[in-house]
BAVOGU-553754 format. One record per residue (C-alpha): residue in three letters; x, y, z. Coordinates in steps of 0.02 Angstrom, whole numbers, plus 32768, in hexadecimal, padded with zeros to 4 digits. Layout:
N
ALAXYZ
...
//
This chain:
244
METC68520D07DB2
PHEC67620D27E6E
SERC68C21727ED6
CYSC71F215E7F47
GLYC6CF21E17FBA
GLNC64321647FE5
ARGC6AE20D9802B
SERC673209E80DA
ARGC69D21178163
ARGC6EB208881C7
ALAC76720608142
ASPC78E211E813A
LEUC7AB212D81F7
LEUC813209381F5
ARGC88420D5816E
SERC88D218181BF
TYRC8C421308261
LYSC94D20CC8209
GLNC98D216281A2
THRC99521EE822B
ILEC9EF220D82C2
GLNC9D82291834B
PHECA5B23118366
GLYCA4123A283DA
GLYC985239483C1
ARGC99023A58302
LYSC95B2314828F
ILEC9ED22F58214
METC9C922818178
GLUCA4C2202813F
LYSCA7122348092
LYSCAD321A88043
ILECAED21F97F9B
GLUCB4E228F7FE9
SERCBC92211802F
LEUCBD421B47F95
ILECBFD22507F2D
LYSCC7D228B7FAA
GLUCCD421E07F96
HISCCCB21C87ED6
LYSCCBE227C7E9B
ILECC7922597DEE
ILECBC6223C7DB5
ALACBDF220C7CFA
ILECB4322557C96
LEUCB0021DD7C0B
ARGCA8B22457B97
GLYCA5022067AED
VALCAB221607AEE
PROCA5B20E37A82
SERCA0420517AEB
GLUCA731FCB7A92
LYSCB1120217AD0
ILECAE4205A7B7D
VALCB251FC27BDD
ASPCBC61FBC7B81
VALCBE120797BAA
ALACBBA205F7C62
LYSCC361FCA7C63
ALACCBB202B7C0F
LEUCC9C20BF7C8C
TYRCC9D204A7D1D
ASPCD3B1FF27CE8
GLYCD8520A27CE3
GLYCD5D20C97D9A
ILECCB8211A7D92
ARGCC3B20E57E18
LEUCBAE21637E05
LEUCB4221627D61
GLUCAB321D57D2E
ILECA3C219B7CA1
THRC9D822297C60
PHEC92022407C2A
ASNC911228D7B73
GLNC88423117B8E
LYSC860230D7AD7
SERC84422547ACB
GLUC79022157ACF
THRC7D321737B14
LYSC84A21C07B9E
LEUC7EA21617C28
ILEC81420B87BD1
ASPC8C020DD7B8E
THRC91C21217C2B
PROC8D120A37CA4
ASNC90320197C29
ALAC9B720587C1B
ILEC9C220677CDD
ARGC9821FB57CEF
ALAC9FE1F737C67
VALCA8D1FC47CBB
ARGCA601F817D60
GLUCA421ECE7D2A
VALCAF61EC37CF0
LEUCB561F327D70
GLYCADF1F1C7E06
ASPCB1A1F787E99
LYSCBC21FA07E51
METCB8A20417E0F
VALCB0B20B67E64
ILECA9320E87DDA
GLYCA2A21877DDA
ALAC9A821D07D5A
GLYC9D122797D12
THRC96523077CCE
VALC8DE22CB7D48
METC85123577D34
SERC7AF23117D5D
VALC76522957DE4
GLUC74522167D5F
GLUC7FD22127D35
VALC82F22047DEE
ARGC7BB216B7DFD
ALAC7F621187D5A
ALAC8AE212A7DA1
LYSC87920DE7E46
GLUC82B20517DF8
ALAC8C420357D83
GLYC93B20307E22
ALAC98920DD7E18
SERC9D621137EBE
PHEC9D321D17E9F
ALAC986224F7E2B
LEUC9D722E67DE2
ALAC97F237D7D88
PROC9B724227D34
ASNC93E24827D99
VALC8EA24947E40
ASPC83D244F7E48
GLUC7F5243D7F04
THRC77A23BD7EC9
VALC7F9234F7E6E
ILEC870235A7F00
LYSC7F723207F78
GLUC7B322997F18
THRC86B225E7F02
VALC88222577FB8
ALAC7D322087FCC
CYSC80D21807F58
GLYC8A621577FC1
LEUC92421A97F3B
GLUC99A22327F5D
SERC97B22DC7F03
ILECA08233F7EAC
PROC9A923D27E55
GLYCA0824537DF3
ALACA1025037E29
METCA6B25A97DF6
THRCA4226337E77
PROCA56262C7F40
SERC993262E7F47
GLUC986259D7EDC
ILECA0625377F31
ALAC9BC255F7FE6
ASPC90F25367FA3
ALAC94324927F5D
TYRC99E245B8003
ARGC90A2496806B
CYSC89724257FFE
GLYC8FC23908020
ALAC98823897FA8
SERCA1A231C7FDF
VALCA98237A7F70
VALCA80240E7EFD
LYSCAD0241C7E58
LEUCB1124CA7E22
PHECAE824D67D6A
PROCB2D25087CF6
ALACBD025167D5D
GLYCC4E25257CD3
ASNCBEA25AA7C7C
LEUCBCE260E7D1E
GLYCC8325FA7D46
LEUCCEA25DF7DEA
SERCCE026857E2F
TYRCC2326807E25
CYSCC2025D57E72
LYSCC8E260A7F02
ALACC2C26A67F1F
VALCB7E26497F28
METCBC125B07F91
ALACC1926248015
PROCB7B26588075
ILECB2025AB8059
ASNCBAF253A8089
ASNCB3924CA80E4
VALCAF2248C803E
PROCB5C24007FE8
METCB6D24287F31
ILECBA823DD7E98
ALACBE3243F7DF0
VALCB8B24077D53
GLYCB9D24517CA1
GLYCC3F24807C52
VALCCAF240F7CC8
ASPCD3F23AE7C79
ASPCDDD23557CAD
LYSCE4523FA7CAA
ASNCDD324697D1C
LEUCD8423DF7D96
PROCE0F23F47E14
ASPCDEB24AC7E17
PHECD3124907E3B
LEUCD58240F7EC2
LYSCDD0248D7F1A
ALACD47250F7F11
GLYCCE124A17F83
PHECC7224307F19
ILECC5D23807F5C
GLYCC5723377EA7
LEUCC37235A7DF8
GLYCBC023227D77
ILECC1523037CCD
GLYCBBB22E17C28
SERCC0822F07B7B
SERCCB723167B99
LEUCCC2226B7BF1
THRCC3D22087B9A
ASNCC82222C7AF5
LYSCBFF221D7A67
LYSCC7321E579DE
METCCC521637A56
ILECC1A21207A79
GLUCBDE212879C1
GLUCC7C20C87985
GLYCC7B20487A16
ARGCD25207D7A53
TYRCD07204B7AFF
ASPCDBF202F7B2F
GLUCDD820E27B11
LEUCD3B21157B71
LYSCD8220B27C03
ALACE2821047BF5
LEUCDD021AF7BED
ALACD77218A7C8F
GLUCE1F215C7CDE
VALCE5D22057CB5
TYRCDC622577D06
VALCDD621E67DA4
LYSCE8B220F7DB3
ALACE6E22C17D9A
ALACDE522C37E26
GLUCE5B22717E9C
ASNCEE322F37E93
//
């Protein structure tokens, strides 16, 4: 696979010029994913969905109002560099730009490059890895690494993350989240882990710009049984909860 960091300097400079503005002498990157999360609030996380069902699941979520989708790498799988990119391509072929699709559990530069080639727009991770974050940015994707402590959050943002996910937010609790976010309120954050339709309004009120939601939204039994109308209805419940 190609190295995103080896692209021509002319192209990099042109992209940099287009994506930045000068404000008070400080260079500020235009971060599209931050705006999209603020608008749509929810990133639906697809983990372990069979390849033959992934398009139908994505369509049901879209019909239910979901506009941001994360398709994860399975770190145990020997074919992860094939399976996840193929899933991203399959959804993009059907939904095109109707949904913004990212790769999840991205933990190596090889996975970053595979996600880029498949057409992903952003990459999420459960951890903070400077090499992965910088490769993500070099590839023209936006990085959303996972962090738990103030030091991890600050390091992730310094390395080039567009947004940081506080993980696992539900297990840590709202009190912890609020205490951590208060002194580093310059960093846009999403809450991931243990978020459902009942507590998501509380996380938004606490200052998170959005939420990453997995199994409580992408219901495993509904998917296994092909109950896509019910999955659509469940997505509608979440979207409505995020609007209130």
